[in-house]
N, C-alpha and C positions, 0 to 999 in steps of 0.2 A: 858640909863635906869640903874637903882638903882643894885647894884654889887648881892644883895640877889635873883632878877630876872634872872640874867646869870647863877648864881649857880641852880637855880632852873631848869631853861630850860637845864643846861647842865647834871645834874641827872636825868632828864625825857627824855634828849635823851641818855643817857647811858641805862636806863632801856628799854627803846626802842631798842636801840640796840641786848642788851640781848633777848630780846622777838625773833625779827627779826632773828636773826641767831640759835635759837634754834629752831624757825619753818623753818628754811630753812635747817639744818643739818636732822629733822627729816622728811620730804619732799626727800631730797637726799636718807636715811635710805630706805623710801617706795619704791622708784621708785629703788633701786638697787634690793630689794627684790623682785618686777615685776619682772624686767628683769629676776631674777633667777630664778623663779618660767616659765615664757614663756620658758625658754630655755630645763627645765625640764620636761616641759610638750610637748613640743615641740619632745623632743624624747621616752616619753609615746606614743604619737602620731605615728610615724615613728614604734614603734614596734607593735602597734595595725593595723596598716596598713599594713604590711606584715600577718598577719594573715588568711587573703582570699587567699592570694598566697600561702600560708604554706599548707593550707587545698586543696587546688588544685593542689600542688604536691604528696601528700601523696593521694588523688582521683588517682591519675594517677599510683604514683607507684604501687598499690595494684589492679589495676585493674579495677576499676569502672569508670574512664576518660580516656579516648583517648589522648595520645600526638601526635602532628604530626611526622608520621613516612615515613621515607626515603625507597628507592628501596630494600636496605642491611638490613629492619627486624630494623635498629636502630633507636629509638624516641629521639626528639630533644628539647632541652625544654630550653626557654631564662627566668633568673631569677636573680633577684638585690643582691650582697652581700653588706655587713653590712655598707659599702660605699656609697651605694646606685649606685653602677656602674654594667653595666650588665653583665651577665657571660652565656656561653652558654655550657649544658651540654649534650653531648651526651650519650644514656642509651640502652644497650642491655638486656634486663632482660626475665626471666620466673619465673610467680609467681602462686604460684598455694596456695589456701587454708591449713591449717592446721587444724587439726582433733581434739577437745577434747583437752587433759592432754599431745597430744604428745610432743615430743622431739626431737628438729631439731637439729643437730650435723652439723662441716664443718672441713673439714681439713686446720690447719694450723700451719707450720712449722714442719709437719711429725707427729703430734700429733691431736686427736680428742677434740675441741674443741664444749662446748655446746653455743648456739645462745640465748641470753639474747634479750627481747623483747626490743625495742627502746622508750624511753621514752623521 
């Protein structure tokens, strides 16, 4: 083979290698971004998965929905924490509706405290 042909083949091989590694790097970056987005969306899905459970908890605490009750009058609830592990909660409650602009106070540390709405 003539030397100029070998040189041309070497140059073409170098150019092809540059394009190959560029495409490989681009694909690796896209894969990394896809994995990052999958993790983020998975966390969002976990948060939205808890919404029906939180609505049920709210409804049961205000008396619209009945929780399982034992012989002593305590209500029982199984709910998942942020680590997705089950937690058993026992509640003994008295729920009463609040009329209009009525202010609710409670005693804490010997002082009257104004109760704020949970948001």
